[in-house]
N, C-alpha and C positions, 0 to 999 in steps of 0.2 A: 088366584085373584079373590076368591071367597075369603081367604086368610087375610090379604091386605085389607079388604073392606071391613072385617070385623075389628081389626086392630085399630084401624083409623076411626072407627066408630066409638070405641072405647076411649081413644085419645081425647075426643071432643066431649064425651060425657063425663069424663073423670073428674074435672072440677066441680060439676054440679052433684054428682055422686058423693064426693068427699064432704059437701055441705050437708048432706043428709045423712051422715054417719055410715056411708057406704064407701068403702075404700077399694079402688081399683088399681091394679097394676098388671103389667104384661110386657111382652117383647116380641119383636120380629127377628128372626136369625135367618141370615143368608150367607152363602159360603161358596169359595172356590174349592174343589176337591180333586186331588190326585188319588185315584182309586188303588187299593191294594190289589195283588194279583189274583189271588183266589176268589172264587164266587162267594159273594157275601151270604151269611146266613139268612139275611132278610129276603133274599131271592131263592132260598132253597138249598144253597150251597153250605159247605162245612167251614167257610172263612170265618175268622173271630172278629172282623171289623164290620161297621155297618155299610161301607162303600167297597165293593170288590169287583172283579172281573176286568181290571185295568181300565185305562181311559182316564179322562177327566171331564168335569162338568162344572157349571155354576148355576146355582139354584138356591130358592129360599126353602130350606129344609124343614122349618118348624116355626111355630108361634105359641104363645100361651097367654091367658088371662086368668088371673086371681082375683077374685071378689070376696071381700069380708065386710060384714055389717055388724055393728054393735047394737043389739037389740035392747039390751039393758047393760049397766055397769058390770053385770055378771054373767051375761049371756052373749056369745058371739057366734055367728054363722059364717061358713066359708065354703067355697067351691072354686076348683081349679079345672079350666077348659083348656085343651091343647089341640093343635092342628099339626100333623106330620105329613111330609110328603114321602110316603113309602111304596108309591106304585099302585096304591089303593087309597088316593089322598082322602084323608078323613078327619073330621073332628071327633074328639072323644073327651068324656068327662073322666078326669083322674082321680078326683075325691071331692066329696061333699059331706060336710059334717057340722054338727052342732055342739058347742062346748060351754058347759056351765062351770064357772069358777068363781064362787062367792069372795067378795071383797074381804080380805084378811088383815087385821092390824096386828097379828101375832106372828111369830116365825113359822107357824104351823099353816100350811095352805093346801087345799085340796081342789080337785077338779075332775069332771066327768065328760067324756066325750062320746056322742052318738052319731053314727053314719058310717061312711066308707072313706077309710084313710091309710095312709102307709103305715106300717109298723114302725116303731122309733129304732131303726136298725143304723141309720147313717150320720156320720159326723161330716161327710163329704158332700152329700146332696141336700143343701139346705135352701136353695133358691126356688124360685117359681118353676113349676112343672118338673120336679125332681132333677133340677140341674144343679151344677156345681160352679161356684164362682172362680174356680181355678183351672179347669180344663173344659173342652168340648165333649170329650167322652168321658163316661164314668168309669170306675174301677171295675173289675169283674164281678165283685160282690154286689155293687150297687146297680150295675147294669142288669143283673138278674132281679134283683128285687123290683126294680122298675118295670120289668116285663111280666113277672109271675106272681108277684105277692101284693095282695091288698088286704086290709083288715075291714070287714063289714060287720059292725057290732057295736059293743060298747067298751070303753077304756077309761079306767080309773087311775088318777095319779095322786101321790101324796108327797108333799115337799116339806123339809125342815131348813129353814133360810137362817144360817147363823150369820155372825159379823163378818167372817172371812171364807165361809164355804157354804154350799147347799147340798144337802143329800136328798135324794128323792127315790120312790119306788113306783112302779107301774104294773098294772095287771089288767089284761083283756079278755074277753070272751068274744070269738068271732066265727064266722061261718062264710060259705060261699066261695072257698078257695081250695076244693078237693083236688083239682087236676095239678096244682102248683108242684113243681118239681120235675114235671115231664121234659121240660126242655133241657134241664141238666142231664137227664139220662139219655135224650134223644140226640142232643147235639153238643152237649159240654157248655163250657163258659164262653163269654164274649166281652169285647171291650167296646162299648158302644153308648149311644144316648138315646136309643129308642125306648119309648116307655108306652106300655099298654093301657089304653082306657077302659073303664068299665064296659063291658060287652064286646071288646075287641076280640080278634081271632088271630092268634099269632101263627106263624108258619113253622112247620116241622122240615128238617131237612128231606130232599127228595130221596137220598139214599135211604133214609129211615122209612120212608113211605113205601118204597119199592120193596125193600127187605120185608116188610109186614103186609105185603100185597093189598096196599091201600092206594087210592088215586092220588095222582099229582096235579096241582099242589094240594098238600095235606094241611089243613088249618084246625085249630080248636080254640075254645074260649076257656081260658084259665080260672075264670072267676064263676064257678058253678058250685052248686050245692047238691051232692049226690046221695048222701047217706043220712042226713038228718042229725049228724054229730055237731057238736061245738068244738071248735079249735080254741087254743089259748096262747098267750104269751105273758112272760113275766120278767122284770127286769129291775135293775138298780143302777144308780149313777151318783158321782160324786164330783163337784165341781169347786175348785178353790180359785179365787182372784189372784191373778199374777202367777199361779202354778200351772193350771191346765184342768183336764176333766178325763173321767174313765168311766166306761158304761159296759154293763154285762146284760145280755138278753137270752132267754131260752124261749124258743118257739116250737109249737107242735100243732099241725093242723087236725090232728086226731083222725085223719080220713081212713075209712075202711078200705084196705087196698084191693078188696074184691069188688067193691061197688062201681057202678058206672052210671052215666046219664042215659034217660030214656030217649027213643027216636031211632031213625034209620041208621044214624052214625054216631053211636055212643062215645062218650069221652069218658076215658077210664079214671079213677081217683088214684092218687099217688099219697101215701102216708109219709109226709115230709115233716122232718124236725132237725133243728140246729141249735148250736151255740154260738153267740156272736160277742166278740170283745172288742172295744173301740177306745181309743185314747187321743188326746190333742193337748198340745202344749205350745208355748210361745218362747222362744229365745231371742230376746231383741226384736228385730224385724222379721225373724223367720218363724214361720207358723209350720207346726210338725203335726200331721195327721196319720194314724195308724188303725188298721181294722184286720181282725182275723175271724173266719168263720169255718166251723166244721160241723157236718150234719150227714144225713142219709135220707134217701127217698125209695120207696118200695112199692111194687103192685104185685098182686095174686089174682090175675085175671080169670084163673080156673083152679080146680083142686090138683091139678097136674103140673102147674107152672107158676112160679114165683121168682122174683128177682129184686135185688136191692143194689142201688148206686150209691157209694160213699162219696161225698164231695168235700172239698177243701179249698180255701183262697184266702189270700191276704195281701195287703198292700201298705206301702208307706209312701207318703207324699210330704214333700217339703216345698214351701212357698215363701217368696218374699213379699211382705205386704207393707209397702212404703210409697206413697206418692202415686202417679198415674201409671207406672210400670209394675207389673206383678208376674215375674217368672214363676213357673212351677215345675217340679219334677215328681214323677210317680213311678213306683216300681211295683208291678204285680206278679204274683204266683199263684198257680191254680192246677187242680188235678181233679179227676174222677175215676172211680174204679168200679166196674160192674161185679156183683157177686151173685151166686157162689162161683168160684173159680173153675168148676166143672162145667159151666155153660160153654158151648162151642161158639167160638168167635165172639166171647165176651167183650164189650167196648170199654176201653181205657184211654185216658188221656193226661197229658201234663204239659205245662207251658209257662212262659214267663212274657211279660210285657214291660216296655219301657216308653212312658209318655213324657215329652218335653213341650210345655206350653209357655207362651209369652203373651201376656194379657196388657193391653193399653187402654186406658180409661181417660181420654182427653176432656170428656165431658161426662156429666152425671147420667145423660141420657144415651151414651155411646159407649160400647165396648168392642175393641178389635183383638181378636185372638188368632195367633199362629199356632199350630200344632202339628208335632210330629209323633207318630205311633209306630212302633214297631213290636211285632208280635212273633215269638218264636214257639211253636207247639208241635206236640206230637199226639196224634189221634189215629188209632188203627181203623177207624170207621171209614177214613178217606180211601182206603184199599178196596172198598166195595164199588167206589167209582173209578177204579183203575189208577188212582193217585198215590204218590208216596206217603206214608204216614207222617213223616217230618215236614213242616213247612215254616218258611220265614216269609213275613209280609210286612210291607211298610205303607202306612197311609198318611198323607199329608193333607192339612186343611186350613184355610184361611177363612175366619168367620167374622162377620159384621153383625152385631146385635144392638138393635135400637130398643131402648128400654123407656118404659113410661110408668 
Protein backbone atom coordinates (compact mmCIF):
# COMPACT_ATOMS: atom_id res chain seq x y z
CA UNK A 1 0.00 0.00 0.00
CA UNK A 2 2.79 2.46 0.91
CA UNK A 3 4.42 1.63 -2.42
CA UNK A 4 1.22 2.34 -4.42
CA UNK A 5 0.65 5.66 -2.63
CA UNK A 6 4.23 6.76 -3.30
CA UNK A 7 4.01 5.89 -6.99
CA UNK A 8 0.63 7.61 -7.34
CA UNK A 9 1.96 10.76 -5.69
CA UNK A 10 4.89 10.92 -8.09
CA UNK A 11 2.59 10.47 -11.10
CA UNK A 12 0.57 13.49 -9.94
CA UNK A 13 3.66 15.60 -9.23
CA UNK A 14 5.65 14.62 -12.32
CA UNK A 15 4.27 17.33 -14.70
CA UNK A 16 4.98 20.08 -12.14
CA UNK A 17 8.43 18.63 -11.45
CA UNK A 18 9.38 18.66 -15.11
CA UNK A 19 8.42 22.31 -15.40
CA UNK A 20 10.97 23.09 -12.68
CA UNK A 21 13.84 21.14 -14.31
CA UNK A 22 13.13 18.20 -12.00
CA UNK A 23 12.57 15.01 -13.97
CA UNK A 24 10.77 12.13 -12.22
CA UNK A 25 10.30 8.64 -13.64
CA UNK A 26 9.32 5.36 -12.06
CA UNK A 27 7.41 2.11 -12.27
CA UNK A 28 5.19 -0.29 -10.35
CA UNK A 29 5.81 -4.00 -11.02
CA UNK A 30 3.18 -6.66 -10.22
CA UNK A 31 3.50 -10.36 -11.08
CA UNK A 32 2.01 -13.82 -11.18
CA UNK A 33 4.76 -16.25 -10.13
CA UNK A 34 5.10 -20.03 -10.25
CA UNK A 35 7.91 -20.66 -7.79
CA UNK A 36 10.96 -22.83 -8.33
CA UNK A 37 11.13 -25.93 -6.14
CA UNK A 38 14.19 -25.21 -4.00
CA UNK A 39 13.92 -22.73 -1.13
CA UNK A 40 15.03 -19.33 -2.38
CA UNK A 41 18.28 -17.69 -1.30
CA UNK A 42 16.12 -14.69 -0.31
CA UNK A 43 14.59 -16.86 2.43
CA UNK A 44 17.80 -18.46 3.65
CA UNK A 45 17.89 -21.35 1.19
CA UNK A 46 20.42 -22.30 -1.46
CA UNK A 47 18.10 -21.87 -4.42
CA UNK A 48 19.30 -19.74 -7.30
CA UNK A 49 16.02 -17.91 -8.00
CA UNK A 50 14.19 -15.13 -6.16
CA UNK A 51 11.01 -17.17 -5.71
CA UNK A 52 11.32 -20.72 -4.40
CA UNK A 53 9.75 -23.38 -2.22
CA UNK A 54 7.10 -24.42 -4.78
CA UNK A 55 3.65 -22.84 -4.92
CA UNK A 56 2.48 -19.73 -6.74
CA UNK A 57 1.26 -16.26 -5.88
CA UNK A 58 0.29 -12.87 -7.23
CA UNK A 59 1.90 -9.78 -5.76
CA UNK A 60 3.31 -6.35 -6.47
CA UNK A 61 6.98 -7.22 -6.07
CA UNK A 62 8.68 -3.86 -6.45
CA UNK A 63 8.52 -0.23 -7.46
CA UNK A 64 11.08 2.47 -8.11
CA UNK A 65 11.35 6.22 -8.51
CA UNK A 66 14.26 8.01 -10.18
CA UNK A 67 14.50 11.78 -9.82
CA UNK A 68 17.07 14.01 -11.49
CA UNK A 69 17.40 17.78 -11.39
CA UNK A 70 19.41 20.02 -13.71
CA UNK A 71 20.93 22.56 -11.33
CA UNK A 72 22.97 24.26 -14.06
CA UNK A 73 23.79 23.26 -17.65
CA UNK A 74 26.86 21.49 -16.25
CA UNK A 75 25.56 20.19 -12.91
CA UNK A 76 23.03 17.37 -12.47
CA UNK A 77 21.83 15.59 -9.32
CA UNK A 78 20.07 12.22 -9.30
CA UNK A 79 18.66 9.73 -6.80
CA UNK A 80 16.93 6.34 -7.14
CA UNK A 81 14.52 5.04 -4.50
CA UNK A 82 13.16 1.50 -4.63
CA UNK A 83 10.55 -0.54 -2.80
CA UNK A 84 10.86 -4.34 -2.74
CA UNK A 85 8.52 -6.94 -1.28
CA UNK A 86 11.09 -9.26 0.28
CA UNK A 87 9.28 -10.43 3.40
CA UNK A 88 10.75 -7.35 5.12
CA UNK A 89 8.86 -4.86 2.93
CA UNK A 90 11.13 -1.86 2.71
CA UNK A 91 12.00 1.28 0.87
CA UNK A 92 15.68 1.79 0.14
CA UNK A 93 17.89 4.38 -1.52
CA UNK A 94 19.79 2.68 -4.35
CA UNK A 95 22.02 5.56 -5.35
CA UNK A 96 22.36 9.32 -5.01
CA UNK A 97 24.96 11.38 -6.82
CA UNK A 98 26.00 14.74 -8.20
CA UNK A 99 27.68 15.00 -11.62
CA UNK A 100 29.63 17.94 -12.99
CA UNK A 101 30.16 17.85 -16.77
CA UNK A 102 31.14 21.17 -18.36
CA UNK A 103 29.60 21.98 -21.70
CA UNK A 104 32.13 21.04 -24.39
CA UNK A 105 32.33 22.30 -27.98
CA UNK A 106 35.32 20.10 -28.81
CA UNK A 107 35.62 16.31 -29.19
CA UNK A 108 37.12 16.12 -25.69
CA UNK A 109 34.71 16.01 -22.76
CA UNK A 110 35.21 15.23 -19.07
CA UNK A 111 33.00 14.77 -16.02
CA UNK A 112 33.23 14.11 -12.29
CA UNK A 113 30.63 12.25 -10.23
CA UNK A 114 30.37 12.35 -6.42
CA UNK A 115 28.10 10.28 -4.19
CA UNK A 116 26.85 6.70 -4.13
CA UNK A 117 26.44 4.94 -7.47
CA UNK A 118 26.73 1.62 -9.27
CA UNK A 119 30.12 0.92 -10.86
CA UNK A 120 29.91 1.03 -14.69
CA UNK A 121 29.83 -2.75 -15.05
CA UNK A 122 26.58 -3.52 -16.84
CA UNK A 123 25.45 -3.28 -20.45
CA UNK A 124 22.30 -5.17 -19.46
CA UNK A 125 20.87 -3.22 -16.52
CA UNK A 126 20.47 0.32 -17.81
CA UNK A 127 16.89 1.04 -16.71
CA UNK A 128 15.50 2.56 -13.48
CA UNK A 129 16.36 0.67 -10.30
CA UNK A 130 19.11 -1.50 -11.82
CA UNK A 131 16.60 -3.30 -14.06
CA UNK A 132 16.86 -4.61 -17.60
CA UNK A 133 14.56 -3.72 -20.52
CA UNK A 134 14.89 -7.31 -21.76
CA UNK A 135 14.14 -9.64 -18.84
CA UNK A 136 12.59 -9.62 -15.38
CA UNK A 137 15.58 -11.35 -13.78
CA UNK A 138 19.13 -10.12 -14.24
CA UNK A 139 22.06 -12.26 -15.32
CA UNK A 140 24.17 -13.86 -12.59
CA UNK A 141 26.80 -11.12 -12.94
CA UNK A 142 24.42 -8.20 -12.65
CA UNK A 143 22.29 -9.83 -9.95
CA UNK A 144 25.41 -9.96 -7.77
CA UNK A 145 26.41 -6.39 -8.62
CA UNK A 146 22.93 -5.20 -7.65
CA UNK A 147 23.06 -6.97 -4.29
CA UNK A 148 26.63 -6.37 -3.10
CA UNK A 149 28.38 -3.63 -5.06
CA UNK A 150 27.98 0.12 -4.70
CA UNK A 151 30.56 2.83 -5.30
CA UNK A 152 30.60 5.51 -2.61
CA UNK A 153 33.17 8.12 -3.54
CA UNK A 154 34.32 9.99 -6.65
CA UNK A 155 34.44 8.94 -10.31
CA UNK A 156 36.10 10.77 -13.18
CA UNK A 157 35.41 10.15 -16.87
CA UNK A 158 37.26 11.39 -19.96
CA UNK A 159 35.74 11.03 -23.45
CA UNK A 160 36.98 11.57 -26.98
CA UNK A 161 34.04 11.88 -29.40
CA UNK A 162 35.00 11.27 -32.98
CA UNK A 163 32.84 11.42 -36.08
CA UNK A 164 32.09 7.70 -36.04
CA UNK A 165 33.17 6.46 -32.62
CA UNK A 166 33.70 7.46 -29.00
CA UNK A 167 36.53 6.34 -26.73
CA UNK A 168 36.28 6.88 -22.99
CA UNK A 169 38.18 6.09 -19.82
CA UNK A 170 36.97 6.04 -16.23
CA UNK A 171 38.70 5.99 -12.84
CA UNK A 172 37.17 6.05 -9.37
CA UNK A 173 38.20 6.04 -5.72
CA UNK A 174 35.53 4.45 -3.54
CA UNK A 175 34.89 3.25 0.00
CA UNK A 176 32.25 1.58 2.25
CA UNK A 177 32.08 -1.72 0.36
CA UNK A 178 34.47 -3.88 2.41
CA UNK A 179 32.11 -6.88 2.94
CA UNK A 180 31.42 -7.19 -0.81
CA UNK A 181 32.15 -10.72 -1.99
CA UNK A 182 30.74 -12.50 1.05
CA UNK A 183 27.59 -13.58 -0.79
CA UNK A 184 29.60 -15.25 -3.56
CA UNK A 185 31.55 -17.22 -0.97
CA UNK A 186 28.61 -17.97 1.33
CA UNK A 187 25.94 -18.95 -1.21
CA UNK A 188 27.32 -18.51 -4.73
CA UNK A 189 25.61 -16.93 -7.72
CA UNK A 190 21.90 -16.24 -8.23
CA UNK A 191 19.64 -15.28 -11.14
CA UNK A 192 17.37 -12.61 -9.71
CA UNK A 193 16.18 -9.01 -9.67
CA UNK A 194 16.63 -8.24 -5.97
CA UNK A 195 18.72 -5.10 -5.46
CA UNK A 196 20.14 -3.97 -2.13
CA UNK A 197 19.63 -0.40 -1.04
CA UNK A 198 22.16 1.57 0.96
CA UNK A 199 21.94 0.34 4.54
CA UNK A 200 20.12 -2.87 3.58
CA UNK A 201 20.89 -6.13 5.35
CA UNK A 202 21.11 -9.11 3.00
CA UNK A 203 20.49 -12.66 4.18
CA UNK A 204 23.05 -15.43 4.37
CA UNK A 205 22.08 -19.06 3.71
CA UNK A 206 20.84 -20.81 6.85
CA UNK A 207 23.28 -23.65 6.11
CA UNK A 208 26.16 -21.15 6.21
CA UNK A 209 24.93 -19.63 9.49
CA UNK A 210 24.57 -23.02 11.18
CA UNK A 211 27.97 -24.20 9.91
CA UNK A 212 29.57 -21.09 11.45
CA UNK A 213 27.62 -21.30 14.75
CA UNK A 214 25.69 -18.11 13.98
CA UNK A 215 22.00 -17.38 14.67
CA UNK A 216 19.34 -17.89 11.98
CA UNK A 217 18.42 -15.73 10.13
CA UNK A 218 21.89 -14.23 9.64
CA UNK A 219 22.05 -10.89 7.84
CA UNK A 220 24.76 -8.33 7.11
CA UNK A 221 25.17 -4.89 5.59
CA UNK A 222 27.45 -5.09 2.51
CA UNK A 223 28.04 -1.32 2.45
CA UNK A 224 30.41 -0.84 5.39
CA UNK A 225 33.86 0.73 5.79
CA UNK A 226 35.98 -1.40 8.14
CA UNK A 227 39.62 -0.56 7.46
CA UNK A 228 39.83 3.06 6.27
CA UNK A 229 41.28 2.03 2.90
CA UNK A 230 40.09 3.38 -0.45
CA UNK A 231 39.10 0.96 -3.16
CA UNK A 232 39.20 1.77 -6.85
CA UNK A 233 38.15 0.81 -10.34
CA UNK A 234 39.41 1.80 -13.76
CA UNK A 235 38.07 1.04 -17.19
CA UNK A 236 37.92 1.92 -20.85
CA UNK A 237 35.26 1.65 -23.52
CA UNK A 238 34.87 2.09 -27.27
CA UNK A 239 31.59 2.68 -29.08
CA UNK A 240 31.09 2.99 -32.82
CA UNK A 241 27.81 3.92 -34.47
CA UNK A 242 26.44 1.05 -36.50
CA UNK A 243 28.99 -1.39 -35.08
CA UNK A 244 28.54 -1.70 -31.32
CA UNK A 245 30.52 -1.19 -28.14
CA UNK A 246 33.07 -2.94 -25.97
CA UNK A 247 34.10 -2.14 -22.39
CA UNK A 248 36.74 -3.38 -19.95
CA UNK A 249 36.78 -2.74 -16.18
CA UNK A 250 39.15 -3.62 -13.35
CA UNK A 251 37.70 -3.42 -9.82
CA UNK A 252 39.45 -3.80 -6.45
CA UNK A 253 37.89 -2.84 -3.12
CA UNK A 254 41.38 -3.07 -1.49
CA UNK A 255 39.79 -4.36 1.73
CA UNK A 256 42.04 -5.68 4.49
CA UNK A 257 40.86 -9.32 4.74
CA UNK A 258 41.73 -9.34 8.46
CA UNK A 259 39.53 -6.35 9.32
CA UNK A 260 35.96 -6.35 10.59
CA UNK A 261 33.30 -3.95 11.78
CA UNK A 262 32.88 -3.04 15.42
CA UNK A 263 30.02 -4.13 17.66
CA UNK A 264 28.50 -7.29 19.08
CA UNK A 265 27.99 -8.84 15.61
CA UNK A 266 31.04 -7.82 13.57
CA UNK A 267 30.91 -8.04 9.77
CA UNK A 268 34.09 -9.37 8.15
CA UNK A 269 35.87 -7.65 5.28
CA UNK A 270 36.45 -9.51 2.02
CA UNK A 271 39.22 -8.44 -0.35
CA UNK A 272 37.38 -8.61 -3.67
CA UNK A 273 38.79 -7.88 -7.11
CA UNK A 274 37.70 -8.78 -10.62
CA UNK A 275 37.97 -8.11 -14.34
CA UNK A 276 34.80 -7.48 -16.36
CA UNK A 277 34.59 -7.49 -20.16
CA UNK A 278 31.38 -6.56 -21.96
CA UNK A 279 30.28 -6.08 -25.55
CA UNK A 280 27.14 -5.20 -27.46
CA UNK A 281 26.21 -5.05 -31.11
CA UNK A 282 23.22 -4.99 -33.41
CA UNK A 283 22.53 -7.05 -36.52
CA UNK A 284 19.39 -5.71 -38.16
CA UNK A 285 16.65 -5.93 -35.54
CA UNK A 286 18.64 -8.30 -33.31
CA UNK A 287 20.51 -6.83 -30.33
CA UNK A 288 23.39 -8.87 -28.89
CA UNK A 289 24.80 -8.37 -25.39
CA UNK A 290 27.60 -10.32 -23.75
CA UNK A 291 29.63 -10.07 -20.57
CA UNK A 292 32.25 -12.10 -18.71
CA UNK A 293 33.63 -11.63 -15.20
CA UNK A 294 36.53 -13.30 -13.42
CA UNK A 295 37.81 -12.53 -9.93
CA UNK A 296 38.35 -13.62 -6.36
CA UNK A 297 37.29 -12.72 -2.83
CA UNK A 298 39.34 -13.52 0.29
CA UNK A 299 39.21 -13.29 4.09
CA UNK A 300 41.80 -13.87 6.81
CA UNK A 301 39.82 -13.54 10.06
CA UNK A 302 42.66 -14.97 12.17
CA UNK A 303 46.40 -15.67 11.83
CA UNK A 304 45.50 -19.36 11.64
CA UNK A 305 42.85 -19.30 8.92
CA UNK A 306 42.41 -17.67 5.54
CA UNK A 307 40.48 -18.65 2.45
CA UNK A 308 39.90 -17.39 -1.08
CA UNK A 309 36.92 -18.00 -3.35
CA UNK A 310 37.56 -17.71 -7.08
CA UNK A 311 34.47 -16.76 -9.09
CA UNK A 312 33.62 -16.65 -12.77
CA UNK A 313 30.47 -15.95 -14.75
CA UNK A 314 29.40 -15.03 -18.26
CA UNK A 315 26.22 -14.50 -20.25
CA UNK A 316 25.07 -13.95 -23.81
CA UNK A 317 21.75 -12.25 -24.56
CA UNK A 318 19.98 -11.91 -27.90
CA UNK A 319 16.88 -9.75 -28.23
CA UNK A 320 14.56 -8.74 -31.05
CA UNK A 321 14.08 -4.96 -31.00
CA UNK A 322 11.26 -4.00 -33.33
CA UNK A 323 7.74 -2.83 -32.67
CA UNK A 324 5.72 -3.61 -29.55
CA UNK A 325 6.94 -7.22 -29.20
CA UNK A 326 10.48 -7.84 -27.89
CA UNK A 327 11.48 -11.46 -27.29
CA UNK A 328 14.82 -12.16 -25.59
CA UNK A 329 16.95 -15.22 -24.89
CA UNK A 330 19.83 -15.28 -22.40
CA UNK A 331 22.30 -18.03 -21.50
CA UNK A 332 24.33 -17.82 -18.26
CA UNK A 333 27.25 -19.89 -16.99
CA UNK A 334 28.78 -19.47 -13.53
CA UNK A 335 31.13 -21.09 -11.01
CA UNK A 336 32.90 -20.59 -7.67
CA UNK A 337 35.81 -22.51 -6.15
CA UNK A 338 37.03 -22.19 -2.56
CA UNK A 339 40.77 -22.38 -1.95
CA UNK A 340 43.08 -23.77 -0.70
CA UNK A 341 42.08 -27.26 -1.76
CA UNK A 342 43.27 -28.60 1.60
CA UNK A 343 40.23 -27.09 3.39
CA UNK A 344 37.95 -29.81 4.67
CA UNK A 345 34.57 -29.56 2.96
CA UNK A 346 35.59 -26.62 0.76
CA UNK A 347 32.63 -25.16 -1.12
CA UNK A 348 32.40 -25.33 -4.91
CA UNK A 349 29.69 -24.69 -7.45
CA UNK A 350 29.06 -24.59 -11.17
CA UNK A 351 25.92 -24.10 -13.17
CA UNK A 352 24.06 -22.76 -16.17
CA UNK A 353 20.82 -20.86 -16.62
CA UNK A 354 18.49 -20.32 -19.57
CA UNK A 355 16.13 -17.34 -19.58
CA UNK A 356 13.40 -16.84 -22.19
CA UNK A 357 11.37 -13.63 -22.02
CA UNK A 358 8.66 -12.12 -24.19
CA UNK A 359 8.00 -8.41 -23.72
CA UNK A 360 4.91 -6.64 -25.03
CA UNK A 361 4.76 -2.82 -24.95
CA UNK A 362 1.27 -1.87 -26.24
CA UNK A 363 1.57 1.61 -24.69
CA UNK A 364 4.49 3.77 -23.60
CA UNK A 365 3.34 3.45 -19.99
CA UNK A 366 2.72 -0.32 -19.99
CA UNK A 367 5.06 -3.31 -20.28
CA UNK A 368 3.87 -6.92 -20.02
CA UNK A 369 6.55 -9.62 -19.72
CA UNK A 370 6.31 -13.38 -19.62
CA UNK A 371 9.50 -15.10 -18.48
CA UNK A 372 10.65 -18.69 -18.06
CA UNK A 373 13.89 -19.29 -16.16
CA UNK A 374 15.56 -22.70 -15.85
CA UNK A 375 18.65 -23.10 -13.68
CA UNK A 376 20.82 -26.21 -13.45
CA UNK A 377 23.45 -25.98 -10.72
CA UNK A 378 25.76 -28.15 -8.65
CA UNK A 379 26.79 -26.88 -5.20
CA UNK A 380 28.16 -29.24 -2.56
CA UNK A 381 26.99 -26.91 0.23
CA UNK A 382 23.48 -28.33 -0.28
CA UNK A 383 24.67 -31.57 1.28
CA UNK A 384 24.86 -29.76 4.65
CA UNK A 385 21.05 -29.61 4.51
CA UNK A 386 20.73 -33.24 3.46
CA UNK A 387 20.00 -32.30 -0.16
CA UNK A 388 21.66 -33.55 -3.35
CA UNK A 389 24.36 -31.24 -4.68
CA UNK A 390 22.81 -31.22 -8.16
CA UNK A 391 19.60 -29.27 -8.69
CA UNK A 392 17.36 -28.39 -11.64
CA UNK A 393 14.75 -25.68 -11.08
CA UNK A 394 12.28 -23.70 -13.16
CA UNK A 395 10.63 -20.40 -12.27
CA UNK A 396 7.80 -18.88 -14.33
CA UNK A 397 6.64 -15.26 -14.15
CA UNK A 398 4.10 -12.98 -15.79
CA UNK A 399 4.86 -9.37 -14.98
CA UNK A 400 2.88 -6.18 -15.58
CA UNK A 401 4.88 -2.99 -15.22
CA UNK A 402 3.26 0.45 -15.20
CA UNK A 403 5.81 3.09 -16.15
CA UNK A 404 5.62 6.85 -15.80
